[in-house]
Structures are given as C-alpha cells and as structure tokens.
C-alpha positions in Angstrom: -6.2 83.7 88.1 -8.3 80.9 86.8 -7.3 78.0 89.1 -7.9 75.5 86.2 -4.6 77.0 84.8 -2.6 75.7 87.8 -1.3 72.3 87.2 1.3 69.8 88.6 2.0 68.9 84.9 4.7 70.6 82.9 2.2 71.8 80.3 -1.5 72.8 80.0 -3.5 71.0 77.3 -5.0 73.5 74.9 -2.6 76.3 75.8 0.8 77.4 74.6 3.3 78.9 77.0 4.4 82.3 75.6 6.6 83.4 78.6 8.3 81.7 81.5 8.4 84.2 84.5 10.3 82.0 86.9 9.7 80.2 90.2 6.9 81.5 92.4 6.1 80.4 96.0 3.7 80.8 98.8 4.9 79.9 102.3 3.3 79.7 105.7 4.5 78.6 109.1 2.0 77.1 111.5 2.0 75.7 115.0 -0.5 73.6 116.9 -2.1 75.3 119.9 -1.9 73.6 123.3 -5.7 73.0 123.1 -5.3 71.6 119.6 -2.6 69.2 120.9 -4.8 68.1 123.8 -7.8 67.5 121.4 -5.5 65.7 118.9 -4.0 63.6 121.6 -7.5 62.7 122.8 -8.6 61.8 119.3 -5.5 59.6 118.8 -6.5 57.5 121.8 -9.4 56.2 119.8 -7.5 55.8 116.5 -8.8 56.7 113.0 -8.9 60.1 111.4 -7.5 62.9 113.5 -9.8 65.7 112.3 -8.0 68.4 114.4 -4.7 67.8 112.5 -6.4 67.3 109.2 -8.0 70.7 109.5 -4.7 72.3 110.5 -2.9 70.8 107.6 -5.6 71.7 105.1 -5.7 75.3 106.3 -1.9 75.6 106.0 -1.9 74.2 102.5 -4.7 76.5 101.4 -2.9 79.5 102.8 0.3 78.6 101.0 -1.6 77.9 97.8 -3.4 81.4 97.9 0.0 83.1 98.6 1.5 81.2 95.6 -1.3 82.5 93.4 -0.8 86.1 94.7 2.9 85.9 94.0 2.3 84.6 90.4 -0.3 87.4 89.7 2.1 90.0 91.1 4.6 89.2 88.4 2.1 89.0 85.6 1.4 85.3 85.3 -1.9 83.9 84.2 -0.9 80.2 84.9 1.3 78.1 87.1 2.8 74.8 85.9 4.8 72.1 87.7 3.1 73.2 91.0 4.2 71.3 94.2 3.8 71.3 98.0 6.6 70.7 100.5 6.4 70.7 104.3 9.2 70.7 106.9 9.1 70.8 110.7 11.0 74.0 111.7 11.0 72.9 115.3 8.8 70.6 117.4 5.2 71.6 116.8 6.0 74.3 114.2 5.6 73.3 110.5 6.5 75.2 107.3 4.3 74.6 104.3 5.5 75.7 100.9 3.6 75.8 97.6 5.7 76.4 94.6 5.7 76.2 90.8 6.7 78.0 87.6 4.8 81.1 86.7 4.0 81.4 83.0 1.9 83.4 80.6 -0.2 81.1 78.4 -2.5 81.6 75.5 -5.2 79.3 74.2 -4.3 77.4 71.0 
C-alpha cells in the first residue's frame, strides 16, 4: 500500500472513493521492562526528553500502524481514510496502542 494514500482526512485530494470496506485496525500491547523503568526513572531525575519512553511509544505506534496496513490490504483496500491512534493503559506499565481508520478503494481522478 502506498502510504501517501493513508490520511487522517475524510478524503484524498485527486482520488475518488469507489468502495468503502469498513473499519480496519492494528493493535499492540506493550510493557516497559524493569531496566527500561530504571533508565527512564534515571532520565527523569534530570528533566527534559525521556528518550527511553519516546522510543517505546514510537515503536508501539509503528507496530500498530503496520498492522493497520496489513489488515487493510488483507480486505482489498488500497487506501485508508480517517486514520487515528488511541492508547489506553491496560494495567500499570502495560499500554495498548490502537491504529484505526476506514479502509477504502480509491482511483485517481
């Protein structure tokens, strides 16, 4: 799938939606390791950017995003509109990250 055809908008300029295939999603659940928590706690003592947690969050979002794309491709989509992320703490230290959107088939106009 061409990632330029994934948008948070409800439409893609220059394309016409020919079929709506429904909601697609990619979900991952991640936890912080004990060592990651120690390193993050140490970083927080000095303030500023907590690179340990930034990397964890970025990896979780990327995994959810790739799973979203796989789900859309599996049902025949060539684009995703109205794409969003959501995150929830399942339990202390365990976070669910969800990427979701509407799978569509588009054609260039």
